[in-house]
N, C-alpha and C positions, 0 to 999 in steps of 0.2 A: 147709712143703706154697706153691710159686708161686701163689696162689689169687688170679685176676686177677676183681676187683670191676667193674662200673661199672653204666648203666644201660642203658636200649634207646631210643637218643636222645638227644637232650638240648636239643632247639627246642621250650622247652612255655614257653608265657608266663606258666601259674601257677607255675613255678620262681622266675620274677623277686621278689624281697626274701627269696629259701628260700635259694636259690644261687647266685642272682646278682646283686648291690648292684642297688638299684633303678635306680640311673642309670646302669648301663651295658648300653649299649644292645646291639641282638640279634646284631648285625654281632660282637660281644665274644664273645660265649658260651662257641663253642668253646676259648679259650684261657683264658676262666674255670674251664669244664670241670675241663680238663688240672690245671688249680692245686689239685685235689681226688680225682680217679681215675686211673686210667693206662690204663685202656681203655673204651671204647662198642661198643654192636652199633649201627652204623647202619642203620636200616630205608628212606632214602631211595632208595634202589634197587630197592627192594619194587613200588613205587607207579611211580617213572621215573626210570630209569636212568641217574645222572651224566653228564655227557663226563669225559672225563680229564683234562683241563685243574683243574676241580673236585676230584676225586681228589687228585692232583696240590697243591693248593692248601691241602688239609686235611693233606698231607701238611707241608708248609712252618709249619701255621699250630702241628703239637703237634710234643712234645717229640720227647729219645732216648729209647726203651722207652714208648715211647706202643700198645696197639695197637686197631685196629678194627677188627670183626665187622662181616662184610658180608650182609645180608640178603638172600639171591637175589631175583631181580625175576616178581612173578607172576602174568607172560606164562609162565615157566617150570614153575611150581607150578602155578598156577591157571587158565590158559588153556587151556595145553598138556596139564597134569599129567601132565610128565615125558615124554610124547611127541617124538620128535625133538628131543631134546635140543642137540646139536650146536652148532649158532648160537648160540641164547641163552646157551651157558656160555661158549663161544667168545668172544661179543662182554663179557658180566660180566668172566670174566678179561682182557681187553686194555683194558678200562674204569679198572676197579678194578687192575690193577698200577703204577699211578699212585704206588699208596700206598708205591710197597718194599717197606722192610721195617717200615713200619705196620702193611699187611694183616694181619689174623687169620684167623680163619675163616669160612668160608662158611655162614648157614644156608639148609639151608631146612624154613621150614616149608611141610608140607603142607597141603592142604585138609583139612578133616573129613570132607565127601562123600565123600573120594578111597580107595577101597579098597586092599588089599594086591595090589602086582603089584613080588613081587621083579627080574622078568626087567627091568623098566621101572626101576625104582631103579640096578641095576648097570648097565643103559646110562646115564643118566645120570651115576654116579658114575666112568666108564670114560672119559669127557671132560672132567671136570676132568685140569690140569698133574698130572706127578708133583709131591710134595710139598706138594699143595694140602689141609691140611688141612679137612674137609667137616663139618657136623656136620646130621642128617637128625630132623626134630621132626617122627611121624607126627602127626594127629590123631584116626583110625577105629581101634575095637580088635580088626582084621583084621587091622594090623600086625605083632602081636604074635607070632611065630610063628618058627619054627626057621629056615626059606628066607631073611627077613629078617633076622635075626640072624645068620645065614652071611654074606649078603653086603657087610652094616657090617663084619665081620669079617676080609673075603675082602679089603674097600676101604679098610680102616684109616680107616673113616667112623667118627664116635663118634655114636653114641644120643643127640639132647637129651632131656638127663631134667628132668622139666615140672616143675611145680605150678601146682595152683590152687585155691585154701580151705584153702592150709596142710597137703595131702598130697599125696603123687606120683599125678601121675596116666599114666605110663607106666612101664615096668617100669623097673627098674636094673640096666641091661646096662652092662656093662664091651666095649665092642668095638675097642676102639684105648687105646693110650698116652694119650689128654690126654681131657678133657670138658669138655661142655658143659652148662653148669643155667641155665632163666628161669624168672624166678618171675613169674607173670601174678596173680595176686592171691593175697591172706592175709585173713584171717578177724578180723584185731582192728583198735580201733577208735583213731582211725575210720580208716573202708573206705578202700583197702586196702590197708590195713597189714598189716605182721606182725610178729607178736608171738614175744617173745625165746623160747619154748619152741620152736617152730618153727623160728627157725631155727639155732639151737642143734641139734635133731635133723637137718637138713641140713648144718653143719656136721662133724656127728659119718658119717654117711654120707661122704662127699665122703672123708674121713681115713681109714673101715674098708676103700674101693673103688681109691683109687690111691696110690701110693708117692707119697712127700717131695718127690720129686724132681718129682712130672707136672705138667704145664701144664694146670689150671682154671680156665676164663672162665666165671660167672657175671654175669646180669644180670636187673637187675629191671624187668618193663615194665608197674608196677602206677604208672605215671608222673602219677593222679589227684590232684593236690592235695599234689605232692611228697613222694608215698607214698615211692614210688621212691629219694629222696634219701636221706630216713633209713634206711630199709630197709639198702640198698647201704652205710650207712655203719657200721651195726650189725653187718651181715655181714662188712665188714672187719674188726670188731677182732675177730669169732669167729674167724674164720678165719687172722689174721695179718699180711694187706694191709696194707703198713706205707703204703700208696697213692705215688703220685710225689714225687718230691723237688722240695723248695722249688720252684718258680716265681713271677718278679715277675707281678707284677698287671698285667692287659694296659693298654696307653699309651690314647686315646681320641684320635688324631692323625689 
């Protein structure tokens, strides 16, 4: 099963000494990250959309086969609240296309106060170029209805399976031929770690839902204290993600 396991972001200072050697400068952290994981979920664009040169630089700094998922701008999801999506979607894709073959799914994480609007979601998804993988993470219970599921299925968008406190907080709908899973916080200690039982349960859910050749992207968002690094490594072992091919240590030139 091609499960791609990584973390939500890579620029966390408390990962120094854990994932990153203490003497590794922050400007080389991405080069170090790709030695351990073959995918990452970038949340930079959520706060401020990087220019195309930044996306192009990330492409140059990562190896063949690496995949970068991109969290869509909060301007689209939280300020516009999916209204008038044409321009922000176009701008996001125009910039992120500089990743070329490294570009993975785009994540639309909706604000918890946004109630279900299947028509607005459909209009937004229609703005993405054909072939773009889009995952949607609603966070209000009103979204769990047949109309929303039908839109996701029609547009071949994935419902993001989200976990909080070691349990699913979204329905386990399969709406397309690939999957997207986000781990926000587990119940194990030290917090916000995930226990082995919870991770085994998620590995089983994935295996029971998708065929072995489906692409599944799984990201750990519990970055505090390096919990995401520990849990992502454990989940790789459980799902058979062998990780990246050996990479040389980044040179501090």
